[in-house]
Backbone as CSV, one residue per row, in Angstrom:
resi,resn,N_x,N_y,N_z,CA_x,CA_y,CA_z,C_x,C_y,C_z
1,HIS,3.392,19.311,-12.009,3.776,19.107,-10.633,4.378,17.701,-10.490
2,ILE,5.513,17.611,-9.858,6.174,16.327,-9.632,5.985,15.924,-8.182
3,ASP,5.500,14.714,-7.970,5.277,14.201,-6.617,6.623,13.788,-6.018
4,PRO,6.984,14.269,-4.819,8.272,13.933,-4.222,8.337,12.506,-3.671
5,LYS,7.219,11.783,-3.648,7.204,10.415,-3.116,7.951,9.476,-4.065
6,LEU,8.880,8.682,-3.514,9.603,7.705,-4.315,8.752,6.456,-4.498
7,VAL,8.794,5.892,-5.691,8.041,4.682,-6.000,9.033,3.617,-6.466
8,LEU,9.051,2.473,-5.777,9.905,1.378,-6.203,9.390,0.815,-7.516
9,VAL,10.305,0.460,-8.400,9.911,-0.109,-9.686,10.604,-1.445,-9.893
10,GLN,10.036,-2.237,-10.764,10.596,-3.538,-11.083,11.892,-3.343,-11.860
11,ALA,12.961,-3.979,-11.396,14.251,-3.864,-12.073,14.244,-4.680,-13.363
12,ARG,14.906,-4.148,-14.380,15.091,-4.912,-15.604,16.318,-4.363,-16.315
13,PRO,17.075,-5.249,-16.944,18.295,-4.812,-17.628,17.969,-3.847,-18.774
14,LYS,18.751,-2.809,-18.873,18.575,-1.832,-19.945,19.869,-1.038,-20.050
15,ARG,20.234,-0.676,-21.247,21.464,0.105,-21.387,21.281,1.470,-20.735
16,ALA,22.379,2.148,-20.492,22.352,3.441,-19.797,21.350,4.393,-20.451
17,HIS,20.658,5.154,-19.603,19.600,6.043,-20.068,19.633,7.295,-19.192
18,GLN,19.230,8.410,-19.745,19.277,9.670,-19.002,18.169,9.812,-17.962
19,GLY,17.204,8.953,-17.956,16.148,9.042,-16.953,14.835,8.482,-17.454
20,TRP,14.038,7.985,-16.523,12.752,7.373,-16.895,11.789,8.406,-17.456
21,ARG,12.000,9.665,-17.177,11.049,10.680,-17.642,10.982,10.736,-19.162
22,TYR,11.984,10.158,-19.850,12.000,10.184,-21.301,11.400,8.927,-21.920
23,LEU,11.036,7.958,-21.107,10.473,6.720,-21.643,8.987,6.890,-21.946
24,GLU,8.549,6.204,-22.973,7.111,6.112,-23.229,6.507,5.276,-22.112
25,GLY,5.248,5.467,-21.816,4.582,4.736,-20.749,4.737,3.223,-20.873
26,ALA,4.658,2.700,-22.089,4.764,1.253,-22.306,6.169,0.729,-22.028
27,ASP,7.178,1.613,-22.096,8.567,1.205,-21.883,9.034,1.395,-20.440
28,ALA,8.251,2.085,-19.640,8.632,2.360,-18.250,8.517,1.078,-17.414
29,PRO,9.385,0.910,-16.411,9.290,-0.278,-15.555,8.028,-0.243,-14.704
30,LEU,7.548,-1.408,-14.337,6.337,-1.508,-13.529,6.595,-1.050,-12.098
31,ASP,5.624,-0.370,-11.512,5.689,-0.013,-10.099,5.533,-1.274,-9.266
32,LEU,6.235,-1.343,-8.136,6.112,-2.497,-7.250,5.041,-2.294,-6.190
33,GLY,4.700,-1.088,-5.868,3.741,-0.829,-4.802,2.309,-1.132,-5.210
34,GLY,1.504,-1.498,-4.235,0.093,-1.695,-4.473,-0.288,-3.028,-5.088
35,ASP,0.653,-3.926,-5.248,0.297,-5.232,-5.784,0.219,-6.264,-4.662
36,VAL,-0.085,-7.496,-5.004,-0.262,-8.538,-3.991,1.027,-9.305,-3.694
37,THR,2.129,-8.940,-4.349,3.375,-9.674,-4.148,4.054,-9.341,-2.835
38,GLY,3.820,-8.139,-2.303,4.482,-7.718,-1.075,5.904,-7.224,-1.299
39,LEU,6.333,-7.115,-2.544,7.697,-6.662,-2.830,7.955,-5.244,-2.341
40,ASP,6.912,-4.429,-2.288,7.107,-3.036,-1.884,7.464,-2.878,-0.411
41,VAL,7.272,-3.908,0.407,7.608,-3.817,1.825,8.886,-4.589,2.170
42,MET,9.507,-5.197,1.175,10.749,-5.941,1.392,11.913,-4.969,1.591
43,PRO,12.863,-5.291,2.463,14.037,-4.435,2.616,14.796,-4.319,1.276
44,PRO,15.266,-3.123,0.939,15.957,-2.919,-0.338,17.134,-3.874,-0.552
45,ALA,17.894,-4.178,0.485,19.051,-5.082,0.327,18.583,-6.481,-0.077
46,LEU,17.491,-6.942,0.496,16.944,-8.253,0.142,16.423,-8.239,-1.293
47,MET,15.733,-7.167,-1.668,15.249,-7.053,-3.047,16.409,-7.081,-4.030
48,ALA,17.497,-6.382,-3.702,18.668,-6.349,-4.583,19.275,-7.744,-4.733
49,LYS,19.381,-8.464,-3.633,19.955,-9.806,-3.682,19.071,-10.746,-4.497
50,LEU,17.763,-10.689,-4.304,16.850,-11.530,-5.068,16.897,-11.188,-6.562
51,ALA,17.015,-9.907,-6.878,17.126,-9.499,-8.270,18.447,-9.983,-8.866
52,GLU,19.514,-9.902,-8.078,20.827,-10.378,-8.524,20.776,-11.866,-8.866
53,LEU,19.983,-12.620,-8.119,19.833,-14.055,-8.347,18.743,-14.364,-9.384
54,ALA,18.184,-13.310,-9.989,17.121,-13.427,-10.996,15.885,-14.121,-10.447
55,LEU,15.584,-13.878,-9.164,14.402,-14.466,-8.552,13.212,-13.517,-8.561
56,ILE,13.484,-12.246,-8.773,12.396,-11.271,-8.945,12.730,-10.394,-10.124
């Protein structure tokens, strides 16, 4: 069963890939939700800009 809820993940550079479902657990990006950083409640445009500036 696949959960339809979207989960934000930590961005990281990686060459093109067919999908995260093929990654081993250790290679998958970290989920952003449920941590103390508050990144999961940040507007996506702000998160993108901060990632572009290598601040997150």
